[in-house]
C-alpha positions in Angstrom: 31.9 -11.0 21.7 30.8 -11.3 25.4 27.5 -9.6 26.1 27.1 -7.2 29.1 25.9 -8.9 32.2 22.7 -6.9 32.3 21.8 -8.1 28.8 23.0 -11.7 29.2 20.7 -12.2 32.1 17.6 -10.7 30.5 14.7 -12.4 28.8 12.3 -11.3 26.1 9.0 -10.0 27.2 5.8 -9.1 25.4 4.6 -5.5 25.3 1.0 -6.7 26.0 -1.5 -6.6 28.8 -2.0 -10.4 28.4 -0.8 -12.2 31.6 0.4 -15.7 32.3 2.3 -16.1 29.0 5.6 -17.8 29.5 8.2 -15.5 27.9 11.2 -17.1 29.5 13.9 -17.5 26.9 17.5 -17.1 26.4 18.9 -13.7 25.2 17.4 -12.5 21.9 19.0 -14.1 19.0 20.9 -11.5 16.9 21.4 -12.9 13.4 24.6 -12.2 11.6 24.9 -8.6 10.4 26.3 -10.1 7.1 22.8 -11.2 6.1 21.6 -7.7 5.5 24.6 -7.0 3.4 24.1 -10.3 1.5 20.5 -9.7 0.6 21.1 -6.1 -0.5 19.1 -3.0 -0.1 16.9 -3.3 -3.2 14.2 -5.6 -4.3 14.9 -7.9 -7.2 13.1 -6.5 -10.3 15.0 -8.6 -12.8 12.2 -11.3 -13.1 10.8 -11.9 -16.6 7.5 -10.2 -15.6 6.6 -7.1 -13.5 3.6 -8.9 -11.9 -0.2 -8.7 -11.6 -2.0 -5.5 -10.8 -5.6 -6.1 -9.7 -7.8 -3.0 -10.0 -11.1 -3.3 -8.1 -13.5 -0.6 -9.2 -16.6 -0.3 -7.1 -19.1 2.2 -8.6 -22.5 0.7 -7.9 -23.9 -0.7 -4.7 -27.2 -2.3 -3.6 -27.9 0.3 -0.9 -25.3 3.1 -1.2 -24.7 6.1 -3.4 -23.1 5.5 -6.8 -19.4 6.6 -7.0 -19.4 8.8 -10.0 -15.9 9.5 -11.3 -14.5 6.2 -10.3 -14.4 4.8 -13.9 -12.0 7.6 -14.7 -9.8 6.6 -11.8 -9.9 3.0 -13.0 -8.9 4.0 -16.5 -6.1 6.3 -15.3 -4.5 4.0 -12.8 -4.8 1.0 -15.2 -3.0 2.9 -17.9 -0.3 4.0 -15.5 0.3 0.4 -14.2 0.4 -1.0 -17.8 3.1 1.6 -18.7 5.2 0.2 -15.9 4.7 -3.3 -17.2 2.0 -4.8 -15.0 -0.5 -7.4 -16.1 -3.6 -5.3 -15.2 -6.8 -7.1 -14.4 -9.9 -5.1 -13.7 -12.8 -6.2 -11.5 -15.9 -4.0 -11.8 -18.6 -3.9 -9.1 -18.0 -7.3 -7.4 -20.1 -8.5 -4.6 -18.3 -9.6 -1.4 -18.1 -13.3 -2.5 -16.8 -12.4 -5.9 -14.2 -10.0 -4.5 -12.8 -12.5 -2.0 -12.9 -15.3 -4.6 -10.9 -13.2 -7.1 -8.3 -12.3 -4.4 -7.9 -16.0 -3.6 -7.6 -16.9 -7.2 -4.8 -14.4 -7.8 -3.0 -15.5 -4.6 -3.1 -19.1 -5.8 -1.3 -18.3 -9.1 2.4 -18.8 -9.5 4.2 -15.5 -9.0 7.7 -16.9 -9.1 8.5 -15.1 -12.4 7.1 -11.8 -11.2 8.7 -8.8 -9.4 5.8 -7.9 -7.2 2.0 -7.5 -6.8 -0.3 -4.5 -6.8 -3.9 -4.3 -5.7 -5.9 -1.1 -6.1 -9.3 -0.7 -4.5 -11.7 2.1 -5.1 -14.9 2.0 -3.1 -16.9 3.4 -0.1 -15.5 2.9 3.3 -16.0 3.9 7.0 -14.4 3.6 10.4 -12.5 0.6 11.7 -11.0 -0.1 8.2 -14.3 -1.4 6.7 -14.7 -1.3 3.0 -17.7 -2.1 0.8 -18.4 -4.5 -2.0 -21.6 -4.2 -4.0 -23.7 -6.0 -1.3 -21.8 -6.2 2.0 -18.8 -4.7 3.9 -15.5 -6.4 4.5 -12.4 -5.6 6.6 -9.5 -4.1 4.7 -7.1 -6.7 5.8 -9.1 -9.2 3.7 -7.3 -7.6 0.7 -3.8 -8.6 1.8 -4.3 -11.7 3.9 -4.2 -14.1 0.9 -0.9 -12.7 -0.2 1.2 -12.5 3.0 4.2 -14.8 3.4 2.4 -17.6 5.2 -0.4 -17.7 2.5 1.4 -17.1 -0.8 4.8 -18.8 -1.0 5.7 -17.5 -4.5 5.4 -13.9 -3.3 7.6 -14.3 -0.2 10.3 -11.7 -0.1 8.6 -9.7 -2.9 6.8 -6.4 -2.5 3.0 -6.5 -2.2 1.5 -3.0 -2.7 -2.1 -2.1 -1.8 -3.7 1.3 -2.6 -7.1 2.0 -1.1 -9.3 4.9 -2.2 -12.1 5.0 0.3 -13.4 7.1 3.2 -12.1 6.0 6.6 -14.6 7.9 8.7 -16.6 11.1 8.9 -14.0 13.6 10.1 -13.1 16.6 8.0 -9.6 18.2 7.7 -9.8 22.0 7.7 -6.1 22.3 7.2 -3.6 24.7 8.9 -1.6 27.6 7.5 2.1 26.7 6.8 5.2 28.5 5.5 6.5 26.3 2.7 9.9 24.8 3.0 11.9 23.1 0.3 13.9 20.0 1.0 16.3 18.2 -1.4 16.4 14.4 -1.3 18.7 12.0 -3.0 18.6 8.2 -3.3 21.6 6.0 -4.1 21.5 2.6 -5.8 23.6 -0.3 -4.8 24.4 -3.6 -6.6 21.7 -6.3 -7.0 21.2 -8.7 -4.0 22.5 -12.2 -4.0 20.4 -15.3 -3.3 20.4 -16.4 0.3 18.2 -18.5 2.6 16.8 -16.6 5.6 13.6 -16.2 7.7 11.5 -13.1 7.4 8.4 -11.9 9.4 5.0 -13.0 7.9 3.9 -9.4 7.3 7.2 -8.3 5.7 7.4 -6.7 2.3 3.8 -5.3 2.5 2.8 -1.7 1.8 -0.7 -0.2 2.2 -1.4 3.4 1.1 -4.7 4.8 2.1 -6.3 7.8 0.4 -6.9 9.5 3.8 -5.8 9.3 7.4 -7.7 7.1 9.8 -11.2 8.4 10.6 -11.3 11.0 7.8 -13.2 11.5 4.6 -11.6 10.9 1.1 -12.6 13.3 -1.7 -13.7 12.4 -5.2 -14.8 14.6 -8.0 -17.7 13.0 -10.1 -16.1 14.3 -13.3 -12.3 14.3 -12.7 -12.0 11.3 -10.3 -10.5 11.1 -6.8 -7.7 13.3 -5.6 -5.7 10.3 -4.5 -5.9 8.0 -7.5 -5.4 10.9 -9.9 -2.3 12.0 -8.0 -1.0 8.4 -7.8 -1.5 8.0 -11.6 0.2 11.2 -12.4 3.3 10.6 -10.2 3.7 7.0 -11.5 3.5 8.3 -15.1 6.2 10.9 -14.4 8.6 9.0 -12.1 8.0 5.2 -12.0 11.1 4.4 -14.0 13.5 6.8 -12.3 12.6 7.2 -8.6 12.2 4.8 -5.6 8.7 3.9 -4.7 8.5 5.6 -1.3 9.9 8.8 -2.9 7.1 8.6 -5.5 4.4 7.9 -2.8 5.7 10.9 -0.8 5.2 13.0 -3.9 1.6 11.6 -4.1 0.9 12.6 -0.5 2.4 16.1 -1.1 0.3 16.6 -4.2 -2.9 15.6 -2.5 -2.0 17.7 0.6 -1.0 20.9 -1.3 -2.7 20.9 -4.7 -6.3 20.0 -3.6 -9.0 21.6 -1.6 -12.7 20.7 -1.6 -15.1 22.9 -3.7 -18.6 22.7 -2.2 -19.7 26.3 -2.1 -23.3 25.5 -1.2 -22.2 23.7 2.0 -19.9 25.7 4.2 -19.1 22.6 6.4 -17.7 20.7 3.4 -16.1 23.6 1.5 -12.4 24.2 1.5 -11.4 21.0 3.2 -8.1 19.1 2.8 -7.0 15.5 2.7 -3.9 13.6 3.8 -3.0 10.2 2.5 -1.5 7.6 4.9 1.3 5.2 4.1 1.8 2.0 6.1 5.0 0.5 5.0 6.5 -2.9 6.0 8.8 -2.9 3.1 12.3 -4.1 3.9 14.2 -2.8 0.8 14.1 0.0 -1.7 11.8 -0.6 -4.7 12.5 0.7 -8.2 10.7 -0.1 -11.5 13.4 -0.1 -14.2 12.1 -0.6 -17.7 11.8 -4.2 -18.8 13.9 -5.2 -21.8 
């Protein structure tokens, strides 16, 4: 099909303030629309194994407050992931070197027989996506850098899921009044994808769910655990085998947003506060967790 004159004469440009970068090229290459139909709309979960789930539980620190209640989170989310079929591995109170070494070790394993990967991190955090190991801070992207397409070939094209329970700043969410509205949603399932060779972006098939929105506190009860991890565990237990992942995670967000409110009666500034999880999805297909035979 002949392209319109205005398009055929155009070149790609960068949406960036950087200057003097040569962006002269031919018209954007539009790959065959048959590729999307060939690869299907659903991730392949027919591998022999579900995959590794690394749970990083940071309770104790050299110079920060102890995170009471996190052990309950660890046990709950580990149990939920085992029920789905994951090979759960727990890392308690690592220092920065140990944490990064463990991530590298897992990334270097052969994931070819696995459906996907899960990493859960529960720790202290602050602005600019900084998280804390026992001794030092690290950037959150250190969690997934070892597993992206250019770093971990056996996970290319497979979902890589990261769940982060940590503060992301010092802002508080007082909430707003809202009239509830009910919305019905349905998800259809198509046939399994066929094998095909194609190129995908390096960061494709990655999902990060944070316990709170950028710049805000995350809440944790020293007895009952954190709002986010407890909600994630509950929703996975109820719906992991029957609902699509983003449907489940939306339910997690809804539960945290509507079911919880801080209870700090001796501190008016902290009392009756809310929390809103944040999902950053670069998934390219729907993800279900059907029971393994």
